[in-house]
C-alpha positions as CSV (number, residue, x, y, z in Angstrom):
1,X,36.7,-10.3,33.2
2,X,34.4,-13.1,31.5
3,X,31.4,-12.1,33.9
4,X,32.0,-8.2,32.6
5,X,32.1,-9.2,29.0
6,X,28.9,-11.2,29.7
7,X,27.2,-8.6,31.3
8,X,27.9,-6.0,28.8
9,X,26.8,-8.3,26.2
10,X,23.5,-8.8,28.0
11,X,22.9,-4.9,28.4
12,X,23.6,-4.4,24.8
13,X,21.1,-7.1,23.9
14,X,18.5,-5.5,26.1
15,X,19.3,-1.8,24.6
16,X,18.9,-3.6,21.0
17,X,15.8,-5.0,22.0
18,X,14.2,-1.7,23.3
19,X,15.4,0.2,20.4
20,X,13.9,-2.3,17.8
21,X,10.5,-2.4,19.7
22,X,10.4,1.5,19.7
23,X,11.4,1.7,16.2
24,X,8.8,-0.9,15.4
25,X,5.8,1.3,16.8
26,X,4.1,-1.1,18.7
27,X,2.2,1.5,20.5
28,X,3.7,4.7,19.6
29,X,3.3,7.3,22.0
30,X,2.8,10.8,20.7
31,X,0.7,9.2,17.8
32,X,-2.0,11.8,18.6
33,X,-4.0,14.6,17.0
34,X,-3.2,18.1,18.1
35,X,-5.8,20.8,18.0
36,X,-4.4,22.1,14.7
37,X,-5.3,18.5,13.2
38,X,-8.8,18.5,14.6
39,X,-9.5,22.1,13.2
40,X,-8.0,21.2,9.7
41,X,-10.3,18.0,9.8
42,X,-13.5,19.9,11.1
43,X,-13.0,22.7,8.2
44,X,-12.5,20.1,5.7
45,X,-15.5,18.2,6.7
46,X,-17.7,21.2,6.8
47,X,-16.6,21.8,3.0
48,X,-17.6,18.2,2.3
49,X,-20.6,17.8,4.2
50,X,-23.1,18.1,1.6
51,X,-21.3,15.4,-0.7
52,X,-19.5,13.2,2.0
53,X,-16.9,10.6,0.5
54,X,-17.1,6.9,1.8
55,X,-16.8,6.8,5.6
56,X,-18.3,9.9,6.2
57,X,-21.9,9.2,4.5
58,X,-25.0,8.7,6.5
59,X,-25.1,4.8,5.6
60,X,-21.3,4.7,7.1
61,X,-22.3,5.8,10.6
62,X,-21.7,3.4,13.5
63,X,-24.2,1.9,15.7
64,X,-24.5,2.5,19.3
65,X,-22.4,-0.9,19.7
66,X,-19.8,-0.1,17.2
67,X,-19.4,3.5,18.6
68,X,-18.6,1.9,22.1
69,X,-16.0,-0.2,20.8
70,X,-14.2,2.3,18.5
71,X,-12.1,4.3,21.0
72,X,-8.6,5.2,21.4
73,X,-6.7,2.2,22.5
74,X,-9.0,-0.3,21.1
75,X,-7.9,-2.9,18.5
76,X,-10.8,-3.1,15.6
77,X,-12.1,-6.3,15.4
78,X,-13.0,-7.9,11.8
79,X,-16.6,-6.2,12.0
80,X,-15.1,-2.7,12.6
81,X,-12.0,-3.5,10.0
82,X,-14.7,-3.8,7.3
83,X,-16.0,-0.3,8.0
84,X,-12.5,1.2,7.3
85,X,-12.1,3.7,4.4
86,X,-8.8,5.4,3.5
87,X,-8.9,8.9,4.6
88,X,-9.5,11.2,1.6
89,X,-6.3,12.3,-0.1
90,X,-7.3,16.1,0.0
91,X,-7.6,15.9,3.9
92,X,-4.6,13.8,4.4
93,X,-2.4,16.4,2.5
94,X,-3.5,19.1,5.0
95,X,-2.4,16.7,8.1
96,X,1.1,16.0,9.0
97,X,2.5,12.7,7.7
98,X,1.3,9.8,10.0
99,X,3.9,8.0,12.2
100,X,5.5,5.0,10.5
101,X,3.5,1.7,10.5
102,X,0.2,4.1,11.0
103,X,-2.4,5.5,8.6
104,X,-5.2,7.9,8.6
105,X,-8.9,6.3,8.0
106,X,-12.2,7.2,7.8
107,X,-14.8,5.3,9.8
108,X,-18.3,5.9,10.9
109,X,-17.9,9.7,10.3
110,X,-15.0,9.9,12.2
111,X,-11.0,10.3,11.2
112,X,-8.9,7.9,12.9
113,X,-5.1,7.3,13.2
114,X,-4.6,3.4,13.2
115,X,-1.4,1.3,13.0
116,X,-0.8,-2.1,10.9
117,X,-2.3,-4.0,13.9
118,X,-5.6,-2.1,13.9
119,X,-4.7,-0.3,17.0
120,X,-6.7,2.8,17.4
121,X,-4.2,5.8,18.5
122,X,-6.1,8.8,17.9
123,X,-9.8,9.8,16.8
124,X,-11.3,12.9,15.7
125,X,-15.3,12.7,16.1
126,X,-17.0,14.6,13.6
127,X,-20.5,13.2,14.6
128,X,-21.3,13.4,18.3
């Protein structure tokens, strides 16, 4: 009987840990942009192309090296973190709320979805 109780306790602890990690959002599956998000973002960009906000201006563009480091699955280093701007509110209002512990950013002419640990979950490339 004691062994069963012990096994049950270990099982419950494992279940609790798995649930806590999933809720914490360490790497959130499904934190992606869909086709609608991309279309909305590209239309927004076309409307603001002549007077782009921070993160989309010519001087905000990424170097070739920075572009190579900015991809889905990357964790942004200090250099890249300095280049982050909050995505414009008039754009983010048109997108679904980001998953918990994630935010929309503008960086180097792109829109990114990053988490609190600067993990890049998704990118919409506006400058190819």
